[in-house]
C-alpha positions as CSV (number, residue, x, y, z in Angstrom):
1,M,5.8,-4.9,11.2
2,L,7.1,-7.5,14.0
3,A,6.5,-4.8,16.7
4,S,2.9,-3.9,15.3
5,K,1.5,-7.2,14.9
6,A,3.0,-7.7,18.8
7,G,0.7,-4.8,19.9
8,V,3.4,-1.9,19.8
9,D,2.1,1.3,18.3
10,P,4.1,1.9,15.2
11,E,4.1,5.8,16.2
12,R,5.5,4.9,19.5
13,L,8.1,2.5,17.6
14,L,9.5,4.9,15.3
15,D,9.6,7.4,17.8
16,V,12.0,5.2,19.8
17,L,14.0,3.9,16.8
18,S,14.6,7.5,15.7
19,G,16.6,8.6,18.5
20,G,18.9,5.7,18.3
21,L,21.5,4.0,16.2
22,A,18.5,2.6,14.0
23,G,17.7,6.2,13.0
24,N,17.7,7.3,9.6
25,R,16.6,9.8,7.0
26,V,14.2,7.4,5.4
27,M,12.0,7.3,8.7
28,D,12.0,11.0,9.3
29,V,11.2,11.8,5.8
30,R,8.7,8.8,5.2
31,R,7.2,8.4,8.7
32,R,3.8,9.9,7.6
33,N,3.8,7.9,4.5
34,F,4.3,4.5,6.8
35,L,1.6,5.9,9.6
36,E,-0.8,7.4,7.1
37,H,-0.4,4.7,4.4
38,D,-0.2,8.0,2.3
39,F,1.6,6.7,-0.7
40,T,1.4,9.9,-2.9
41,P,4.4,9.4,-5.2
42,R,7.6,11.4,-5.0
43,L,9.6,8.4,-6.3
44,Q,7.3,5.9,-7.9
45,A,8.0,2.4,-7.0
46,R,8.7,1.6,-11.1
47,A,11.6,4.0,-10.9
48,A,13.1,3.0,-8.0
49,H,12.8,-0.5,-9.1
50,K,14.2,0.6,-12.7
51,D,17.3,2.4,-10.6
52,L,17.5,-0.9,-8.3
53,G,17.9,-2.9,-11.6
54,I,21.1,-1.0,-12.5
55,A,22.5,-1.1,-9.4
56,L,22.0,-5.2,-9.2
57,R,23.5,-5.7,-12.9
58,T,26.7,-3.2,-11.9
59,A,26.9,-5.6,-8.8
60,R,26.8,-8.7,-10.5
61,E,29.3,-7.2,-13.1
62,L,31.9,-6.4,-10.7
63,G,31.1,-9.3,-8.4
64,V,29.8,-7.5,-5.5
65,Y,27.5,-9.1,-2.8
66,V,24.5,-7.1,-2.2
67,P,21.7,-9.7,-1.1
68,T,19.6,-6.9,0.7
69,T,19.5,-5.1,-2.6
70,A,18.3,-8.3,-4.5
71,I,15.5,-8.8,-1.9
72,V,14.2,-5.3,-2.2
73,D,14.4,-5.8,-6.1
74,Q,11.7,-8.6,-5.8
75,M,9.5,-6.5,-3.2
76,L,9.5,-3.9,-5.9
77,A,8.5,-6.3,-8.6
78,A,5.8,-7.7,-6.3
79,L,4.4,-4.3,-6.0
80,R,4.4,-3.4,-9.4
81,A,2.8,-6.6,-10.2
82,A,-0.2,-5.7,-7.7
83,G,-0.7,-2.7,-9.8
84,D,0.9,-0.3,-7.5
85,G,4.1,0.9,-9.5
86,G,2.7,4.4,-10.0
87,L,3.0,4.6,-6.0
88,D,5.5,6.0,-3.9
89,H,8.5,3.6,-2.8
90,S,7.5,3.6,0.5
91,A,4.6,1.5,-0.7
92,L,7.0,-1.3,-0.1
93,L,5.0,-1.2,3.5
94,K,2.1,-2.9,1.5
95,V,4.0,-6.0,0.3
96,I,5.4,-6.4,3.9
97,E,1.7,-6.0,5.3
98,Q,0.6,-8.5,2.6
99,A,3.1,-11.1,3.4
100,S,2.5,-10.8,7.2
101,A,-1.2,-10.6,7.1
102,H,-1.3,-7.5,9.3
103,E,-1.7,-4.0,8.3
104,I,0.0,-1.3,10.6
């Protein structure tokens, strides 16, 4: 989002990041989803939210620090509250776009 709002082409940014240490399977598999805003579900956001809730409960029980997981849980909750729980979990991009007042 930061790069896009600063004027960097999102497709070019994904090319650059995919070639370095930041590269990961999510960027490879979901690249088209992000660039085309195609959130046809493979894993619905509501299912990802349920699974993340299980992980958070387990982390609490075991006293494990998972701050990023808690943030993503809140983002998935926002996506569901907007009525988008049936979209693919890559639709988290919509939450970031809305909060940033910018669409890539």
